[in-house]
VEXDREN-2710 file (C-alpha; in Angstrom, 1 decimal):
% VEXDREN-2710
k/r/px/py/pz
1/MET/0.0/0.0/0.0
2/SER/2.8/2.4/0.8
3/THR/4.1/2.2/-2.8
4/LEU/0.7/3.3/-4.1
5/LEU/0.8/6.4/-1.9
6/ALA/4.5/7.2/-2.4
7/GLY/5.0/10.9/-3.0
8/ARG/1.4/11.8/-2.3
9/HIS/0.1/13.8/0.6
10/VAL/-2.7/11.9/2.3
11/GLU/-4.9/13.7/4.8
12/PRO/-5.7/11.9/8.0
13/LEU/-9.1/10.2/7.9
14/GLU/-11.6/12.1/10.1
15/GLU/-14.9/10.8/11.3
16/GLY/-17.8/12.5/9.5
17/SER/-15.7/13.5/6.5
18/ARG/-16.7/12.5/3.0
19/ILE/-14.7/10.7/0.4
20/GLY/-16.5/10.5/-2.9
21/ARG/-20.0/9.1/-2.1
22/TYR/-18.9/7.7/1.3
23/VAL/-19.0/9.1/4.8
24/LEU/-16.4/7.9/7.3
25/ILE/-17.9/6.7/10.6
26/ARG/-16.0/5.1/13.5
27/ASP/-17.9/2.6/15.6
28/VAL/-17.5/2.2/19.4
29/ALA/-14.9/-0.6/18.8
30/GLY/-12.7/1.9/16.9
31/VAL/-13.3/0.4/13.5
32/LEU/-13.6/3.0/10.7
33/HIS/-16.4/2.4/8.2
34/ALA/-16.9/4.1/4.8
35/ILE/-20.6/4.1/4.4
36/SER/-22.8/5.2/1.5
37/PRO/-25.5/7.4/3.1
38/LEU/-28.1/5.9/0.8
39/SER/-27.4/2.4/2.1
40/VAL/-28.3/3.2/5.7
41/ALA/-31.8/1.8/6.2
42/ALA/-32.3/3.4/9.7
43/VAL/-30.6/5.4/12.4
44/CYS/-31.8/4.8/15.9
45/GLU/-31.0/6.6/19.2
46/ASP/-29.1/4.4/21.6
47/ASP/-27.7/4.9/25.1
48/GLY/-25.2/7.7/24.6
49/GLY/-25.0/7.3/20.9
50/ALA/-26.8/5.9/17.8
51/LEU/-27.2/2.6/15.9
52/LEU/-27.0/2.5/12.1
53/LEU/-28.8/-0.4/10.3
54/LEU/-27.0/-1.4/7.1
55/PRO/-27.8/-3.9/4.4
56/GLY/-27.8/-7.5/5.5
57/GLY/-29.0/-6.5/8.9
58/ARG/-25.6/-5.3/10.1
59/LEU/-25.7/-2.9/13.0
60/VAL/-23.0/-0.2/13.5
61/GLN/-23.0/1.4/17.0
62/VAL/-21.4/4.8/17.3
63/SER/-20.9/7.1/20.3
64/GLN/-22.2/10.2/18.5
65/GLY/-25.7/11.3/18.9
66/LEU/-28.6/10.9/16.5
67/ALA/-28.5/14.5/15.3
68/THR/-24.7/14.3/14.5
69/VAL/-25.1/11.1/12.6
70/LEU/-28.1/12.4/10.6
71/ALA/-26.1/15.5/9.7
72/TRP/-23.2/13.3/8.4
73/LEU/-25.6/11.3/6.3
74/ASP/-27.4/14.3/4.8
75/VAL/-27.1/14.0/1.0
76/ARG/-28.7/17.4/0.2
77/GLY/-25.5/19.2/0.3
END
């Protein structure tokens, strides 16, 4: 992988930022996910955070609140 990025400046990946059609979201276990906003079936409030329901029934639990997650997933602009 390092040879692919040789000589290129790569910004650190920050939660909530967009890369192409994906939003970067870090779950409570520290795993970084690149999620297409249109693939999220539901966002539910959870104790101190939110749950995202993805295709195949996969749940991603995050420590950010519902309003923050919805703002990240907003595709209007």
